[in-house]
C-alpha positions in Angstrom: 2.5 -7.4 -25.1 3.0 -4.1 -26.8 1.7 -0.9 -25.2 -0.8 -0.4 -28.0 -2.1 -4.0 -27.7 -2.3 -3.7 -23.9 -4.3 -0.4 -23.9 -6.5 -1.6 -26.8 -7.4 -4.8 -24.8 -9.2 -2.8 -22.1 -12.9 -3.8 -21.8 -15.8 -2.1 -20.1 -18.8 -3.6 -18.3 -21.8 -1.8 -16.7 -22.9 -2.8 -13.3 -26.6 -1.9 -13.0 -26.7 -2.8 -9.3 -24.0 -0.3 -8.4 -24.4 3.4 -9.2 -22.0 6.3 -9.2 -23.1 9.9 -8.5 -23.2 12.0 -11.6 -22.4 15.7 -11.6 -26.0 16.7 -11.5 -26.6 14.8 -8.3 -28.5 11.9 -10.0 -27.1 8.4 -10.1 -26.0 6.3 -13.0 -24.8 2.7 -13.5 -21.2 2.2 -12.6 -18.8 1.3 -15.4 -15.8 -1.0 -14.7 -12.9 -1.1 -17.0 -10.8 -4.3 -17.0 -7.4 -5.1 -18.4 -4.9 -7.9 -17.9 -1.3 -6.6 -17.5 1.3 -8.9 -19.0 4.5 -9.9 -17.1 6.7 -7.9 -19.4 5.2 -4.7 -17.8 6.1 -5.5 -14.2 8.5 -3.7 -12.0 9.3 -6.1 -9.2 6.1 -7.3 -7.6 3.9 -4.6 -9.1 3.0 -3.0 -12.4 5.3 -0.3 -13.8 3.9 3.0 -12.4 3.8 4.8 -15.7 1.6 2.1 -17.2 -0.7 2.1 -14.2 -1.2 5.9 -14.6 -1.7 5.5 -18.3 -4.3 2.8 -17.9 -6.2 5.0 -15.5 -6.2 7.9 -18.0 -7.2 5.6 -20.8 -10.2 4.4 -18.8 -11.3 8.0 -18.2 -10.9 8.9 -21.9 -12.9 5.8 -22.9 -15.7 6.6 -20.6 -15.8 10.4 -21.2 -15.0 11.0 -24.9 -14.7 14.6 -26.1 -12.8 15.9 -23.0 -10.6 19.0 -23.5 -6.8 18.6 -23.3 -5.2 17.2 -20.2 -3.7 19.9 -18.0 -2.7 18.1 -14.8 -2.4 14.7 -13.3 -2.0 13.6 -9.7 -1.1 10.0 -9.1 -0.9 8.0 -5.8 0.7 4.6 -6.0 -1.1 3.0 -3.1 -0.3 -0.7 -3.4 1.0 -3.4 -5.7 -1.0 -4.9 -8.6 -0.5 -7.2 -11.5 -2.5 -9.5 -13.8 -6.1 -8.6 -14.2 -7.1 -5.2 -12.7 -10.3 -3.1 -12.7 -10.6 0.6 -13.0 -13.6 2.8 -12.0 -13.9 6.5 -12.7 -15.9 9.4 -11.3 -16.5 13.0 -12.4 -15.6 15.1 -9.4 -16.7 18.3 -11.0 -17.3 19.5 -14.5 -17.5 23.3 -15.2 -17.7 25.3 -18.3 -14.0 25.0 -19.1 -12.4 22.5 -16.6 -13.3 18.9 -15.6 -11.8 17.0 -12.7 -12.1 13.2 -13.0 -10.7 10.5 -10.7 -9.8 7.0 -11.5 -9.1 4.1 -9.2 -7.3 0.9 -10.1 -7.9 -2.2 -8.0 -6.1 -5.5 -8.1 -6.4 -8.7 -6.1 -4.6 -7.0 -3.1 -6.9 -3.9 -3.1 -6.4 -0.4 -4.3 -3.3 -0.1 -6.4 -3.4 3.4 -8.0 -5.6 6.4 -7.4 -5.5 9.2 -10.0 -7.0 12.6 -10.4 -6.9 14.2 -13.9 -7.7 17.8 -14.7 -8.8 18.7 -18.2 -9.2 22.2 -19.5 -10.3 24.1 -22.6 -8.0 26.7 -24.1 -8.7 30.4 -23.7 -7.2 33.6 -25.1 -4.5 35.1 -23.0 -2.1 38.0 -23.2 0.6 35.6 -21.9 1.9 33.0 -24.3 5.5 32.1 -23.7 7.8 29.6 -22.0 9.8 30.8 -19.0 12.1 27.7 -18.9 15.2 27.7 -21.0 15.8 24.8 -23.5 18.2 22.3 -22.0 21.7 22.4 -23.6 22.5 18.7 -23.6 23.9 16.1 -26.0 21.4 14.8 -28.6 20.3 11.3 -29.4 23.3 10.4 -31.5 25.8 11.5 -28.8 24.0 9.7 -26.0 24.8 6.2 -24.6 22.8 3.2 -23.3 21.3 4.2 -20.0 21.4 0.6 -18.6 25.0 0.0 -19.7 26.0 -1.3 -16.2 23.3 -3.9 -16.2 19.7 -4.5 -17.3 16.9 -2.5 -15.7 13.5 -3.9 -14.4 11.5 -6.1 -16.8 9.3 -3.3 -18.0 12.3 -1.3 -19.4 12.5 -3.7 -22.3 9.5 -1.8 -23.7 11.6 1.4 -24.1 14.7 2.7 -25.8 16.7 4.7 -23.2 19.8 6.7 -23.9 21.8 8.6 -21.2 22.5 12.2 -22.3 23.8 13.8 -19.1 24.7 12.1 -15.8 25.5 8.6 -14.7 23.7 5.2 -15.1 21.9 3.5 -12.2 24.0 2.1 -9.3 27.2 3.7 -10.5 27.9 5.3 -7.1 28.0 8.8 -8.4 27.6 12.0 -6.4 25.5 13.6 -9.2 21.9 14.3 -8.3 20.6 14.9 -11.8 20.4 13.1 -15.1 18.9 13.6 -18.6 17.8 10.7 -20.8 16.3 10.3 -24.2 13.5 7.8 -24.2 10.9 6.4 -26.6 8.5 3.5 -26.8 9.7 0.5 -28.9 6.1 0.2 -29.9 6.1 2.6 -32.8 2.3 2.8 -32.7 2.3 4.3 -29.2 1.6 8.0 -29.4 -0.7 10.6 -27.9 -1.2 11.7 -24.4 -1.8 8.2 -22.9 1.5 7.0 -24.4 3.4 10.1 -23.2 2.1 9.6 -19.7 3.4 6.1 -19.7 6.8 7.2 -20.8 7.1 10.2 -18.4 7.6 7.9 -15.4 10.4 5.9 -17.2 13.3 7.5 -15.4 14.2 5.8 -12.2 14.5 8.0 -9.1 17.2 10.5 -9.5 19.1 9.1 -6.4 19.4 5.6 -8.0 22.7 6.5 -9.7 24.1 7.2 -6.2 23.5 3.6 -5.2 26.6 1.4 -5.2 24.5 -1.8 -5.1 20.9 -2.8 -5.7 18.3 -1.8 -3.1 14.5 -1.5 -3.4 12.8 1.8 -4.4 9.1 2.6 -4.6 7.3 5.7 -6.1 4.6 7.0 -3.8 3.2 10.1 -5.4 3.6 11.7 -8.8 2.3 15.1 -10.0 2.5 16.5 -13.6 1.4 19.6 -15.4 1.0 19.3 -19.1 2.0 22.7 -20.5 1.3 22.2 -24.2 -1.5 20.8 -26.2 0.7 19.5 -29.0 2.6 16.6 -27.5 4.1 15.4 -30.8 7.8 14.7 -31.2 10.2 13.4 -33.9 10.6 9.6 -34.2 9.0 9.0 -30.8 11.9 10.5 -28.8 11.4 12.6 -25.6 14.0 14.1 -23.4 13.4 13.4 -19.7 15.1 15.1 -16.7 15.1 14.0 -13.0 16.8 15.9 -10.2 16.9 14.9 -6.6 16.1 17.7 -4.1 16.8 15.7 -1.0 17.2 12.1 0.4 16.5 11.7 4.1 14.8 9.3 6.5 14.3 6.8 3.7 12.4 9.1 1.3 13.4 11.4 -1.6 11.8 14.3 -3.4 12.6 15.0 -7.0 11.8 17.5 -9.8 11.1 16.3 -13.3 10.6 17.6 -16.8 9.8 16.2 -20.3 10.7 17.9 -23.6 10.0 16.9 -27.2 12.8 16.3 -29.7 13.0 20.0 -30.4 13.5 20.6 -26.7 10.1 22.3 -26.3 8.8 21.8 -22.7 5.8 19.5 -22.5 5.5 18.4 -18.9 6.7 19.6 -15.5 6.4 17.2 -12.6 7.4 16.2 -9.0 7.6 12.8 -7.4 8.0 11.4 -3.9 9.9 8.2 -3.6 10.6 5.7 -0.8 14.2 4.4 -0.8 15.5 1.3 1.1 19.2 2.0 0.7 
């Protein structure tokens, strides 16, 4: 199922017998958003993390239309989930310019994903510039298949991925960093929800160091969205991942996403469990 079809298939139902607390302190019926995740979006025994985060965001945007631009997202990948899942949301706080809204995805094994999204209106500022240099890396035409040493997890068939700098997964390299160009194969996938789903596409930055297959699992993921205009040319985004350490079975990594003009859109960090 394409990304657009999957996101569009989300349904909502209101449970009058269960109430969530509104910002004013009053109660209101709880809305549950449901969606069935197809097998082609799986990563081992669970749903691809970028899709889980994107579905949480879609549920929030469906329930609270008219929100200001997304500024930050904090995702906890708590447990596995697949098939039919349900998502509930809650306004944690809504002020004059910033709103914090949480979303929780639950599958048949319990909580799968917990997310907190921060939305904020723009304001005039004397500071308006990027302090991060544009990456000087090969473009799309000069890049090669990221999975040239073997196919990736099932969900990767939903994306085009080209290696710009670094080495492919399980190549046994000593390099701790790579850049890839990536886009949805679904040409209708665009906007902030689609971008969130693609931002988690790179495997952990330590994976190219592996010499053979071993399990990995993302635990936490934090992103700052630094621009309101998230558009790009022909769907392509440039993604970077750099491992900062790997110790005691865990790794911390730094991440960025640029558009096709190499304008910075997202900065992020991720904590990963490794079994290698």
